[in-house]
C-alpha positions as CSV (number, residue, x, y, z in Angstrom):
1,M,-27.1,71.2,-79.7
2,P,-27.6,69.0,-76.6
3,H,-29.4,70.5,-73.6
4,L,-28.1,68.6,-70.5
5,Q,-30.4,69.2,-67.5
6,F,-29.5,68.4,-64.0
7,D,-31.9,69.0,-61.0
8,I,-30.4,68.5,-57.6
9,N,-31.7,69.2,-54.1
10,K,-28.5,70.7,-52.7
11,K,-26.8,74.1,-52.9
12,L,-23.3,74.3,-54.5
13,N,-20.5,76.8,-54.3
14,P,-19.3,78.4,-57.5
15,S,-16.0,76.4,-57.7
16,V,-17.9,73.1,-57.5
17,R,-20.4,74.3,-60.1
18,S,-17.5,75.3,-62.5
19,K,-15.7,72.0,-62.0
20,F,-19.0,70.2,-62.7
21,Y,-19.7,72.1,-65.9
22,K,-16.2,71.6,-67.3
23,K,-16.3,67.8,-66.7
24,I,-19.8,67.5,-68.1
25,I,-18.8,69.3,-71.3
26,E,-15.6,67.4,-71.8
27,T,-17.3,64.0,-71.2
28,F,-20.2,64.7,-73.6
29,S,-17.8,65.9,-76.3
30,Q,-15.6,62.8,-75.9
31,I,-18.2,60.1,-75.6
32,M,-20.7,61.6,-78.1
33,E,-18.0,62.5,-80.6
34,T,-18.9,66.1,-81.1
35,G,-17.6,69.6,-80.5
36,K,-18.0,71.5,-77.3
37,D,-19.2,75.0,-78.3
38,H,-22.9,74.1,-78.8
39,I,-23.4,72.2,-75.5
40,A,-26.1,73.8,-73.2
41,I,-26.3,72.9,-69.5
42,S,-29.0,73.6,-66.9
43,L,-28.0,72.9,-63.3
44,R,-31.0,73.7,-61.1
45,E,-30.5,73.7,-57.4
46,H,-33.6,73.1,-55.2
47,R,-34.2,72.9,-51.5
48,L,-33.5,69.5,-49.8
49,K,-37.1,68.2,-49.9
50,S,-38.1,69.7,-53.2
51,L,-37.1,66.6,-55.3
52,R,-38.1,63.0,-54.7
53,L,-36.8,59.8,-56.2
54,G,-38.7,56.8,-55.0
55,R,-35.9,54.7,-53.7
56,A,-34.1,57.6,-51.9
57,S,-35.0,58.8,-48.4
58,S,-36.8,62.1,-48.3
59,S,-33.7,63.6,-46.6
60,D,-31.2,62.3,-49.2
61,Y,-29.6,64.4,-51.9
62,V,-30.8,63.3,-55.3
63,C,-29.9,64.2,-58.9
64,I,-32.5,63.8,-61.7
65,M,-31.0,64.2,-65.2
66,N,-32.7,64.7,-68.6
67,L,-30.5,64.9,-71.6
68,D,-32.0,66.3,-74.8
69,I,-29.7,65.1,-77.6
70,R,-29.8,64.8,-81.4
71,E,-30.8,61.4,-82.7
72,G,-28.2,59.0,-84.1
73,R,-26.1,58.1,-81.1
74,S,-25.7,54.4,-80.4
75,L,-27.1,52.6,-77.3
76,K,-23.5,52.0,-76.3
77,Q,-22.7,55.7,-76.4
78,K,-25.8,56.6,-74.4
79,R,-25.1,54.0,-71.8
80,N,-21.5,55.0,-71.5
81,L,-22.5,58.6,-71.0
82,A,-25.1,57.7,-68.4
83,I,-22.6,55.7,-66.3
84,R,-19.9,58.4,-66.6
85,Y,-22.4,61.2,-65.7
86,M,-23.5,59.3,-62.6
87,E,-19.8,58.9,-61.7
88,I,-19.3,62.7,-62.1
89,V,-22.4,63.5,-60.0
90,N,-21.1,61.1,-57.3
91,E,-17.5,62.4,-57.4
92,I,-18.1,66.2,-57.7
93,L,-21.6,66.7,-56.3
94,E,-21.3,64.0,-53.7
95,I,-24.7,62.4,-54.5
96,K,-24.9,58.6,-54.1
97,Y,-25.3,56.5,-57.3
98,E,-28.5,55.0,-56.1
99,N,-30.0,58.5,-55.7
100,Q,-29.5,59.4,-59.4
101,Y,-31.9,59.0,-62.3
102,L,-31.2,59.8,-66.0
103,T,-33.4,59.9,-69.1
104,Y,-32.7,60.7,-72.7
105,T,-34.9,62.7,-75.1
106,G,-33.9,62.3,-78.7
107,H,-34.6,65.0,-81.4
108,N,-34.1,65.4,-85.1
109,G,-31.1,67.8,-85.7
110,L,-33.4,70.4,-87.1
111,D,-35.0,70.8,-83.7
112,F,-31.8,72.4,-82.4
113,N,-31.3,76.0,-83.3
114,L,-28.4,78.5,-82.9
115,Y,-28.7,82.1,-84.0
116,E,-26.5,81.3,-87.0
117,K,-28.4,78.1,-88.2
118,Q,-30.3,75.0,-87.5
119,L,-28.2,72.0,-86.7
120,K,-28.2,68.9,-88.9
121,N,-28.5,65.3,-87.6
122,W,-25.5,64.1,-85.7
123,V,-22.6,62.4,-87.5
124,K,-19.4,61.0,-86.0
125,N,-16.8,63.7,-85.1
126,D,-19.5,66.3,-85.6
127,K,-18.5,70.0,-85.2
128,P,-21.7,72.0,-85.5
129,L,-20.1,75.4,-85.2
């Protein structure tokens, strides 16, 4: 059950937010070879000067991403997802590539819980629900 967290220093309208969520879910499911129903997303909108990325100007829009995922994904999958997410943030949220930063946090499957059950470790074409 990934928890995909995006912090931005910009306000979005509801249609942009919806388009972003849809693309993030589709992309994760495709690249990480898993279902869609267990994907959690946090999109936090902050004031312009509330976030700072060292190489960005203090008046630039930035996006800081932290992706909590189950262990087992390959480095290639993780790199492909990082690149694709940065493209989505650029295309939909209009934040420059150089003003984005992404980190992964890996967890054992049993660290992820739904009401119905704990999840197992990830396997290819996983459908946790």
